[in-house]
C-alpha positions in Angstrom: 0.1 -0.4 0.1 1.4 3.6 -1.0 1.4 5.9 1.9 0.3 9.2 0.8 3.3 11.0 1.9 5.0 9.4 -0.9 2.6 11.4 -3.2 1.8 14.6 -1.7 3.9 16.2 1.3 4.6 19.7 3.2 7.6 21.8 2.1 8.5 25.0 3.0 7.1 26.3 -0.4 3.8 24.2 -0.1 2.2 20.9 -0.6 4.8 18.9 -3.0 4.5 15.7 -4.9 7.5 14.3 -5.2 6.6 11.5 -7.9 5.3 14.5 -10.5 8.1 17.1 -9.3 5.5 20.1 -8.9 3.5 21.8 -5.8 0.0 22.7 -5.4 -0.5 26.4 -4.3 3.1 27.1 -3.5 3.9 30.3 -1.1 7.0 30.9 -3.0 8.1 30.5 -6.7 8.9 27.1 -8.1 9.3 25.3 -11.0 6.3 23.8 -11.8 2.8 24.7 -9.9 -0.9 23.6 -10.0 -2.6 26.4 -8.8 -6.7 25.9 -6.9 -7.7 29.3 -7.5 -7.0 33.6 -7.8 -6.6 34.4 -4.7 -2.9 36.2 -3.7 -2.2 34.1 -1.1 -2.8 30.8 -3.4 -1.6 32.3 -6.5 1.5 33.6 -6.6 3.7 35.1 -9.3 7.2 34.0 -10.3 6.4 29.9 -11.1 8.1 28.6 -14.4 5.1 27.0 -15.3 1.4 27.3 -13.9 -1.4 24.9 -14.5 -5.1 26.5 -13.4 -7.9 26.9 -15.2 -8.2 29.5 -17.9 -10.4 31.9 -15.4 -7.4 31.6 -12.8 -4.8 32.3 -15.3 -7.0 35.0 -16.7 -7.0 36.3 -13.1 -3.4 36.2 -12.0 -2.6 37.7 -15.7 -5.1 41.0 -14.2 -3.3 40.8 -11.6 0.4 40.4 -12.0 0.9 41.1 -15.7 1.0 38.7 -18.9 4.5 37.4 -17.6 3.7 36.4 -13.9 5.1 32.9 -15.3 7.4 31.5 -17.4 4.9 29.3 -19.1 1.1 28.5 -18.6 -1.1 25.4 -19.0 -4.8 25.7 -19.1 -6.8 23.0 -17.8 -10.7 23.3 -17.8 -12.9 21.3 -15.2 -13.1 17.7 -15.7 -9.7 17.9 -17.9 -6.4 16.1 -16.9 -3.0 16.4 -17.4 0.0 13.3 -16.4 3.4 14.0 -15.6 5.9 11.1 -14.7 2.8 8.8 -14.3 1.1 11.5 -11.8 -2.4 12.6 -13.3 -4.4 15.9 -12.1 -7.8 16.9 -12.6 -9.3 20.1 -11.9 -13.2 20.1 -10.6 -14.9 23.3 -9.1 -14.6 24.2 -5.7 -17.3 26.9 -5.4 -15.1 29.8 -4.2 -14.6 32.3 -6.5 -14.7 32.1 -10.4 -12.3 29.6 -11.6 -11.6 28.3 -8.4 -10.8 24.4 -8.3 -9.8 21.4 -6.2 -6.5 19.6 -7.5 -7.7 15.8 -7.7 -3.8 13.9 -7.8 -4.1 10.4 -8.7 -0.5 8.0 -8.7 -0.4 4.2 -8.4 -4.3 3.9 -7.2 -4.1 6.4 -4.6 -6.1 9.8 -5.0 -5.8 12.8 -3.1 -7.7 16.0 -3.5 -6.5 19.3 -2.3 -9.6 21.3 -1.9 -8.0 24.8 -2.2 -10.3 27.2 -0.6 -13.8 25.8 -1.0 -17.6 26.4 0.0 -20.9 24.1 -0.1 -23.2 26.7 -0.8 -25.0 28.0 -3.9 -22.7 31.2 -5.6 -24.2 32.7 -8.9 -20.7 33.9 -9.8 -19.2 30.2 -10.3 -19.9 26.0 -10.4 -21.0 24.4 -7.3 -18.4 22.5 -5.5 -18.2 18.9 -7.0 -17.2 16.1 -4.6 -14.7 13.9 -5.4 -14.2 9.7 -3.7 -10.7 9.9 -2.5 -8.1 8.2 0.1 -7.2 11.4 1.4 -9.3 14.8 1.8 -6.9 17.5 1.7 -9.3 20.7 3.3 -9.2 24.1 4.3 -10.6 24.8 8.2 -10.8 28.9 7.9 -14.1 28.4 10.1 -13.4 25.3 11.5 -14.9 26.1 15.0 -18.5 25.0 15.6 -19.7 28.5 16.2 -19.5 29.4 12.4 -22.7 28.5 11.2 -23.2 31.2 8.5 -26.6 32.3 7.6 -28.3 32.0 4.3 -27.0 34.6 2.0 -30.1 35.5 1.0 -31.2 36.5 4.9 -28.2 38.9 4.7 -28.9 40.9 1.5 -32.4 40.9 3.1 -30.8 43.0 5.9 -28.8 45.5 3.7 -32.2 45.8 1.6 -34.4 46.7 4.8 -31.9 49.1 6.0 -31.6 51.1 2.7 -35.4 51.3 2.6 -35.5 52.5 6.4 -32.7 55.3 5.7 -33.0 56.2 2.6 -31.6 59.5 3.2 -27.7 57.7 3.7 -25.9 55.9 1.5 -24.9 52.3 1.9 -21.2 51.2 1.9 -20.4 47.7 1.4 -16.7 46.6 2.2 -16.4 43.3 -0.3 -13.0 41.8 -1.0 -12.2 42.4 -4.6 -11.8 39.0 -6.2 -15.2 36.7 -5.5 -16.8 38.6 -2.7 -17.7 41.6 -4.7 -19.0 40.4 -7.8 -21.4 37.8 -5.7 -22.6 40.6 -3.6 -23.6 42.3 -7.2 -25.4 39.3 -8.2 -27.0 38.5 -4.5 -28.4 42.1 -5.0 -29.6 41.5 -8.5 -30.9 37.9 -7.6 -33.1 39.8 -5.0 -34.6 42.4 -7.1 -32.1 45.5 -6.9 -32.4 46.6 -10.4 -30.6 49.8 -9.8 -27.3 51.1 -10.8 -24.8 49.6 -8.1 -21.8 52.1 -7.9 -18.4 50.3 -7.6 -14.8 51.7 -6.1 -12.0 52.0 -9.0 -10.1 48.9 -7.2 -13.1 46.8 -8.5 -13.2 47.9 -11.9 -10.7 45.9 -13.9 -12.0 42.4 -11.8 -15.5 43.3 -12.7 -14.9 43.4 -16.3 -13.1 40.3 -16.0 -16.1 38.6 -14.8 -18.2 39.7 -17.1 -16.2 38.4 -19.8 -16.5 35.4 -18.4 -20.3 35.2 -18.7 -20.9 36.9 -15.1 -23.6 39.3 -16.0 -23.2 41.9 -13.3 -25.9 44.4 -14.0 -25.8 48.5 -14.4 -22.4 49.4 -12.6 -21.4 53.3 -12.3 -18.0 54.6 -10.5 -18.9 56.1 -7.3 -16.8 59.2 -7.8 -19.1 60.9 -9.9 -22.0 62.8 -9.0 -22.8 65.0 -5.9 -23.2 64.0 -2.5 -26.6 63.8 -1.8 -27.1 62.2 -5.3 -25.8 58.7 -3.1 -28.6 59.1 -0.8 -30.5 55.6 -0.7 -27.7 54.0 -3.0 -25.7 51.0 -2.9 -21.6 51.4 -3.1 -19.1 48.3 -3.3 -15.7 48.9 -2.0 -12.8 47.5 -0.7 -13.2 46.9 3.2 -10.2 49.7 4.2 -12.4 52.2 2.4 -14.9 52.1 5.3 -12.6 53.8 7.5 -10.9 56.0 5.2 -11.4 59.3 3.9 -13.0 58.3 0.8 -16.3 57.4 2.5 -17.1 60.8 3.4 -17.9 61.7 -0.2 -21.0 60.0 0.6 -24.3 61.2 2.7 -24.1 59.9 6.7 -22.5 56.1 4.9 -24.0 53.0 6.8 -20.7 50.8 7.0 -21.5 47.1 5.9 -19.1 44.4 5.6 -19.6 41.0 4.0 -17.6 39.0 5.9 -17.8 35.2 7.6 -16.0 37.1 10.1 -19.0 39.2 10.7 -20.5 36.5 13.0 -17.9 37.7 15.7 -19.3 40.9 16.8 -16.0 42.1 18.5 -14.6 42.3 15.0 -17.6 44.0 13.7 -17.2 46.8 16.6 -13.4 46.9 16.2 -13.9 47.6 12.3 -16.5 50.3 13.2 -19.1 48.3 10.9 -22.5 49.5 11.6 -24.1 47.0 9.3 -22.3 43.2 9.5 -23.3 40.9 6.7 -22.1 37.0 7.2 -21.4 36.1 4.0 -18.5 33.8 3.3 -16.7 32.5 0.3 -15.6 29.6 2.4 -17.2 26.7 4.4 -18.7 27.0 7.7 -18.2 24.2 10.3 -21.2 22.2 8.8 -20.3 22.4 5.7 -16.8 21.3 6.5 -17.7 18.4 8.5 -20.8 17.2 6.3 -18.2 17.3 3.1 -15.9 14.9 5.0 -18.9 12.7 6.1 -19.9 13.0 2.3 -16.7 12.1 1.0 -15.5 9.4 3.9 -11.7 9.5 2.9 -9.2 7.6 4.7 -7.8 10.4 6.0 -7.9 14.0 6.4 -5.3 16.2 6.0 -6.1 20.1 7.1 -3.8 23.0 5.4 -4.7 25.9 7.5 -7.1 27.7 9.5 -8.3 26.3 12.9 -7.2 22.7 12.7 -7.8 21.6 16.3 -11.8 21.5 16.6 -12.3 20.0 13.0 -9.1 16.9 14.3 -10.8 16.8 17.4 -13.9 16.3 15.3 -12.6 13.8 12.7 -11.3 11.8 16.1 -14.3 11.4 17.5 -15.9 10.4 13.9 -13.2 7.7 13.0 -11.2 9.7 10.6 -7.5 9.5 10.3 -6.5 13.1 10.3 -3.6 15.1 10.5 -2.8 19.2 10.5 -0.6 20.0 7.7 0.3 23.5 9.4 1.3 25.5 6.1 2.5 28.5 6.4 1.2 31.3 4.1 -2.2 31.2 3.3 -4.7 33.9 4.9 -8.0 33.4 6.8 -10.3 35.4 4.7 -8.4 38.5 4.0 -8.2 39.2 0.4 -8.3 42.7 0.1 
């Protein structure tokens, strides 16, 4: 029986596949990298060859420039590439546009590297695809039982109720530029908000990229044109850092909202001065993490980053062999 560590093992650069001589989401430049998604803690510039979905490659080029890697190899969902007998297939992770799980197969052993993922519906990307495996390598960003995220529609309804109650005020929603901003826009459209949504300039390029890849965002406009009073009753999407910035003063008595799984922690909302916390996360919550392991029933569970201890204890109680890799370099949910 092949030991899983013979196929994938943690190194300072990241998760390494020795038989195929490549890394998955390395945190340092390497010769060959498989990238699960475009967030900067997983997708870095400077690698020799990068294998990723076409959407993730487009995101990396948008963020880092055309020469972000020596060469690239687009791999669509369900497509495979082989190197020295190791087969890699990318399947949807449900995290952001282009996000994928890396399914690594070698000599009858299947290991799945989830990257970052969530299990609930997201109008901006395909849903997570469960893949039976011997070893499931999972994140645990929200790996504590206290993190049970409410329904997205419930949180968007909170935002729209506030807009209705305070028509004289602008509503500024802090949302990370890749994934969260576009998801909030699409959820607002699904909830019936047909008005123009005003956006910070830092979101423009990724908004266009999403639309170029078939994600309709509806009417958008810069949040820098028009008089102050014109923004009364309007919704503005901007990077979270702008909520406490001078930039926000251009709007009438703005209601500061922040869309993040961390908004379930009241102390974090107060610390950031958030008036309207919106618990909307692009990561799996506790129930999604544990339900995924139950569904896949892997021989082993490896945890890459996040709150490992609680998930390790849960696995022990449920008869699942588990270990924490404690990989360094991945953020919790801080893509700004």
